Every structure is written in structure tokens, then in C-alpha cells.
Z-matrix of the N, CA and C atoms (Angstrom, degrees):
N
C 1 1.424
C 2 1.507 1 108.63
N 3 1.328 2 119.10 1 135.57
C 4 1.435 3 121.17 2 -175.61
C 5 1.548 4 112.19 3 -88.14
N 6 1.336 5 118.08 4 -29.46
C 7 1.427 6 122.66 5 178.78
C 8 1.509 7 111.96 6 -146.78
N 9 1.262 8 117.40 7 151.07
C 10 1.485 9 119.68 8 179.03
C 11 1.515 10 109.86 9 -66.59
N 12 1.328 11 117.09 10 -44.98
C 13 1.452 12 121.17 11 176.99
C 14 1.496 13 110.20 12 -162.09
N 15 1.270 14 115.42 13 156.98
C 16 1.485 15 121.48 14 177.40
C 17 1.525 16 107.77 15 -123.68
N 18 1.269 17 114.79 16 126.81
C 19 1.450 18 119.65 17 -178.38
C 20 1.512 19 110.79 18 -94.02
N 21 1.389 20 115.36 19 130.90
C 22 1.416 21 120.39 20 179.08
C 23 1.541 22 105.92 21 -129.48
N 24 1.311 23 118.77 22 95.20
C 25 1.487 24 121.23 23 179.41
C 26 1.518 25 111.48 24 -61.51
N 27 1.351 26 114.31 25 124.66
C 28 1.462 27 121.07 26 179.93
C 29 1.551 28 107.84 27 -125.26
N 30 1.305 29 114.56 28 128.23
C 31 1.472 30 120.84 29 177.52
C 32 1.467 31 110.85 30 -105.44
N 33 1.316 32 118.42 31 131.84
C 34 1.469 33 123.01 32 176.72
C 35 1.513 34 108.03 33 -83.22
N 36 1.319 35 116.58 34 116.92
C 37 1.474 36 122.93 35 178.08
C 38 1.489 37 110.22 36 -91.98
N 39 1.307 38 119.02 37 -37.45
C 40 1.435 39 121.23 38 -177.24
C 41 1.544 40 109.89 39 -150.04
N 42 1.314 41 118.68 40 133.43
C 43 1.451 42 122.32 41 176.79
C 44 1.528 43 105.15 42 -143.51
N 45 1.332 44 114.74 43 103.07
C 46 1.508 45 119.13 44 179.75
C 47 1.523 46 106.19 45 -140.15
N 48 1.384 47 114.01 46 115.66
C 49 1.459 48 118.79 47 178.89
C 50 1.497 49 112.35 48 56.00
N 51 1.325 50 116.94 49 -120.12
C 52 1.468 51 122.90 50 -178.35
C 53 1.530 52 113.28 51 -95.31
N 54 1.318 53 118.49 52 18.07
C 55 1.457 54 122.93 53 178.50
C 56 1.530 55 111.25 54 -115.27
N 57 1.301 56 114.76 55 144.55
C 58 1.482 57 121.04 56 -179.40
C 59 1.498 58 108.80 57 -146.48
N 60 1.314 59 116.80 58 133.84
C 61 1.462 60 122.50 59 174.90
C 62 1.519 61 108.55 60 -128.13
N 63 1.373 62 115.73 61 122.81
C 64 1.477 63 120.15 62 -175.65
C 65 1.538 64 110.56 63 -122.74
N 66 1.285 65 115.74 64 148.03
C 67 1.463 66 121.30 65 169.51
C 68 1.537 67 110.94 66 -111.54
N 69 1.324 68 112.81 67 125.49
C 70 1.461 69 120.12 68 -176.13
C 71 1.550 70 106.04 69 -97.31
N 72 1.369 71 114.81 70 100.13
C 73 1.436 72 120.79 71 -175.26
C 74 1.530 73 113.01 72 -70.36
N 75 1.317 74 114.89 73 128.99
C 76 1.469 75 120.76 74 177.37
C 77 1.495 76 114.76 75 76.58
N 78 1.333 77 118.25 76 8.77
C 79 1.472 78 121.30 77 -177.42
C 80 1.487 79 109.95 78 -104.28
N 81 1.330 80 115.65 79 171.73
C 82 1.440 81 120.99 80 178.10
C 83 1.559 82 109.51 81 -117.47
N 84 1.282 83 112.51 82 176.95
C 85 1.495 84 117.17 83 179.69
C 86 1.487 85 112.73 84 -63.86
N 87 1.308 86 117.41 85 -19.38
C 88 1.476 87 120.76 86 179.12
C 89 1.544 88 111.65 87 -64.08
N 90 1.310 89 116.92 88 -43.47
C 91 1.447 90 121.11 89 179.37
C 92 1.568 91 108.26 90 -64.56
N 93 1.301 92 116.03 91 -45.12
C 94 1.460 93 118.84 92 -174.33
C 95 1.550 94 110.15 93 -71.62
N 96 1.298 95 119.29 94 -27.51
C 97 1.480 96 121.71 95 176.08
C 98 1.488 97 109.36 96 -62.03
N 99 1.341 98 117.17 97 -37.81
C 100 1.467 99 122.19 98 178.95
C 101 1.523 100 109.14 99 -65.72
N 102 1.303 101 119.59 100 -44.84
C 103 1.464 102 124.09 101 176.34
C 104 1.525 103 109.85 102 -60.74
N 105 1.356 104 114.20 103 -50.75
C 106 1.460 105 117.69 104 -174.50
C 107 1.521 106 110.10 105 -61.40
N 108 1.286 107 118.80 106 -42.85
C 109 1.457 108 123.06 107 178.47
C 110 1.551 109 111.15 108 -57.38
N 111 1.302 110 115.19 109 -51.05
C 112 1.479 111 119.60 110 -179.27
C 113 1.554 112 111.32 111 -61.91
N 114 1.302 113 116.93 112 -43.80
C 115 1.448 114 121.14 113 179.23
C 116 1.521 115 112.98 114 -69.32
N 117 1.276 116 116.91 115 -34.92
C 118 1.444 117 121.33 116 -179.63
C 119 1.504 118 112.42 117 -65.37
N 120 1.322 119 115.88 118 -27.65
C 121 1.471 120 122.12 119 179.28
C 122 1.548 121 112.04 120 -90.41
N 123 1.308 122 116.72 121 3.02
C 124 1.454 123 119.93 122 177.29
C 125 1.511 124 111.99 123 -91.08
N 126 1.290 125 116.86 124 129.80
C 127 1.496 126 121.61 125 -176.28
C 128 1.546 127 112.03 126 -67.52
N 129 1.297 128 119.11 127 -14.97
C 130 1.440 129 121.23 128 -179.97
C 131 1.529 130 113.44 129 -85.39
N 132 1.322 131 115.39 130 -6.43
C 133 1.503 132 120.94 131 -174.64
C 134 1.525 133 110.46 132 -96.95
N 135 1.301 134 116.08 133 125.25
C 136 1.482 135 122.95 134 177.23
C 137 1.548 136 108.44 135 -83.19
N 138 1.338 137 116.62 136 -44.14
C 139 1.458 138 122.39 137 -177.38
C 140 1.480 139 109.65 138 -153.21
N 141 1.298 140 118.29 139 143.13
C 142 1.448 141 125.80 140 175.11
C 143 1.506 142 108.72 141 -152.22
N 144 1.376 143 114.06 142 138.35
C 145 1.463 144 120.32 143 175.63
C 146 1.524 145 108.31 144 -159.47
N 147 1.338 146 115.67 145 161.07
C 148 1.433 147 119.06 146 174.47
C 149 1.505 148 109.30 147 -121.60
N 150 1.287 149 119.54 148 155.63
C 151 1.426 150 125.40 149 179.78
C 152 1.514 151 108.39 150 -126.00
N 153 1.387 152 117.75 151 109.56
C 154 1.448 153 118.43 152 -175.71
C 155 1.505 154 116.71 153 -70.37
N 156 1.341 155 117.69 154 -26.43
C 157 1.467 156 120.22 155 -177.16
C 158 1.514 157 110.42 156 68.18
N 159 1.316 158 115.54 157 -163.67
C 160 1.475 159 121.25 158 179.01
C 161 1.548 160 107.08 159 -75.42
N 162 1.330 161 116.63 160 133.15
C 163 1.469 162 121.35 161 -174.89
C 164 1.537 163 115.01 162 -61.46
N 165 1.323 164 116.27 163 -23.30
C 166 1.510 165 119.80 164 -177.31
C 167 1.541 166 109.47 165 -104.37
N 168 1.303 167 115.81 166 -36.60
C 169 1.511 168 120.31 167 -168.11
C 170 1.567 169 112.34 168 -97.01
N 171 1.261 170 117.97 169 -25.53
C 172 1.476 171 118.37 170 -172.31
C 173 1.542 172 113.12 171 -119.01
N 174 1.308 173 116.44 172 145.60
C 175 1.498 174 120.18 173 167.56
C 176 1.506 175 106.71 174 -90.12
N 177 1.324 176 112.95 175 144.71
C 178 1.536 177 121.22 176 -177.34
C 179 1.527 178 109.57 177 -64.74
N 180 1.322 179 113.98 178 152.52
C 181 1.478 180 122.23 179 178.66
C 182 1.520 181 110.65 180 -126.99
N 183 1.333 182 114.00 181 146.72
C 184 1.440 183 120.70 182 -178.38
C 185 1.532 184 107.11 183 -120.38
N 186 1.311 185 117.42 184 130.82
C 187 1.449 186 123.89 185 175.64
C 188 1.500 187 112.08 186 -114.38
N 189 1.304 188 119.04 187 133.80
C 190 1.494 189 122.08 188 -177.83
C 191 1.535 190 107.81 189 -136.90
N 192 1.312 191 116.68 190 137.32
C 193 1.463 192 121.60 191 174.82
C 194 1.569 193 102.86 192 -131.08
N 195 1.339 194 115.59 193 121.06
C 196 1.441 195 121.67 194 -179.76
C 197 1.524 196 110.76 195 -91.77
N 198 1.346 197 114.78 196 164.36
C 199 1.476 198 121.33 197 176.30
C 200 1.519 199 107.36 198 -85.96
N 201 1.366 200 114.20 199 146.31
C 202 1.428 201 119.39 200 176.58
C 203 1.515 202 114.79 201 56.12
N 204 1.300 203 116.79 202 -134.47
C 205 1.465 204 123.02 203 179.76
C 206 1.489 205 116.69 204 -99.78
N 207 1.286 206 115.18 205 13.81
C 208 1.481 207 118.39 206 179.18
C 209 1.509 208 112.01 207 -61.29
N 210 1.325 209 117.49 208 127.93
C 211 1.463 210 121.85 209 -175.87
C 212 1.532 211 110.48 210 -77.61
N 213 1.335 212 117.29 211 116.70
C 214 1.479 213 120.97 212 -177.82
C 215 1.568 214 112.60 213 -64.08
N 216 1.309 215 115.43 214 -31.45
C 217 1.502 216 117.70 215 178.56
C 218 1.502 217 109.79 216 -66.41
N 219 1.278 218 117.15 217 -44.58
C 220 1.516 219 122.12 218 179.65
C 221 1.555 220 107.42 219 -61.69
N 222 1.352 221 115.38 220 -41.41
C 223 1.493 222 118.49 221 -178.54
C 224 1.525 223 109.92 222 -63.59
N 225 1.274 224 117.91 223 -43.75
C 226 1.472 225 122.23 224 179.34
C 227 1.528 226 108.79 225 -59.95
N 228 1.350 227 117.02 226 -46.62
C 229 1.474 228 122.60 227 -179.92
C 230 1.519 229 109.11 228 -58.47
N 231 1.348 230 117.38 229 -44.57
C 232 1.493 231 120.97 230 179.36
C 233 1.509 232 111.98 231 -62.38
N 234 1.321 233 117.00 232 -40.53
C 235 1.472 234 122.48 233 179.24
C 236 1.548 235 109.29 234 -65.66
N 237 1.312 236 117.43 235 -41.26
C 238 1.470 237 121.00 236 176.72
C 239 1.525 238 109.76 237 -57.95
N 240 1.275 239 115.64 238 -46.57
C 241 1.532 240 119.27 239 179.29
C 242 1.492 241 111.64 240 -61.35
N 243 1.372 242 115.34 241 -41.73
C 244 1.466 243 119.53 242 179.36
C 245 1.464 244 113.30 243 -65.25
N 246 1.328 245 117.59 244 -42.28
C 247 1.462 246 120.65 245 178.49
C 248 1.556 247 110.29 246 -67.52
N 249 1.304 248 115.39 247 -37.40
C 250 1.502 249 119.93 248 179.06
C 251 1.526 250 109.75 249 -60.50
N 252 1.351 251 116.02 250 -44.74
C 253 1.464 252 120.26 251 180.00
C 254 1.516 253 111.03 252 -63.37
N 255 1.307 254 119.87 253 -38.68
C 256 1.459 255 123.76 254 178.37
C 257 1.543 256 112.23 255 -62.27
N 258 1.326 257 117.34 256 -36.87
C 259 1.430 258 122.72 257 -178.23
C 260 1.546 259 113.05 258 -87.83
N 261 1.318 260 115.14 259 -12.67
C 262 1.481 261 120.39 260 -176.82
C 263 1.522 262 112.24 261 -65.77
N 264 1.287 263 117.45 262 -25.34
C 265 1.499 264 121.19 263 -177.34
C 266 1.523 265 112.89 264 -89.38
N 267 1.356 266 119.62 265 2.20
C 268 1.451 267 120.55 266 -179.50
C 269 1.509 268 111.07 267 -64.75
N 270 1.297 269 117.18 268 133.73
C 271 1.441 270 122.32 269 177.31
C 272 1.548 271 108.16 270 -128.83
N 273 1.328 272 114.91 271 143.39
C 274 1.455 273 119.21 272 176.16
C 275 1.532 274 109.75 273 -89.81
N 276 1.294 275 116.91 274 135.20
C 277 1.469 276 119.28 275 174.49
C 278 1.515 277 107.30 276 -92.70
N 279 1.312 278 114.20 277 133.24
C 280 1.469 279 119.67 278 -178.34
C 281 1.474 280 110.83 279 -111.12
């Protein structure tokens, strides 16, 4: 394991029903592209996109709308766990 944990501050901007808008503080569009890709391939997602904003002035935002009554917060948590598992096996070659 490379690190015990990595902190990624996320601010909830909007949470209404099956819609969620998040701001990823201090992150770049690279991180959000990973989330967007995972969510876009999920059958419970109706729409997902990220908005990078100004590269110096703005933190990127992620918008997700789920189908039916699927909880978008739970979906984001599940994707975080999935991504974490993928990176858990990274090893440094010396």
C-alpha cells in the first residue's frame, strides 16, 4: 500500500431526489473523469457529467442524475469503494 488514506474534500452543492451536484475541492478534471467514466457505465445512472470551470479559479464539479429512486449518494460511495479497490493493488517497482 502506498498511503494509509488519501483525503479528497467534496462539497455537496445540490441534493434533490435523484440528483446530486458535488464540488471536488483541490482536484482536477482528471479525478472527475475517472468518476464520470465509472458512473456513465452504471445502469442506474440517467445522466452524469463534470464541469471543470476555470483551471485556476474554480474547483471542478460533478453532476449525477439517477434513474428511478436510486440514491445518488449511495452510488457515489459505491464508486469510491470500487475505485479504491482498483488502486489498492498498485505496487512500486524499485
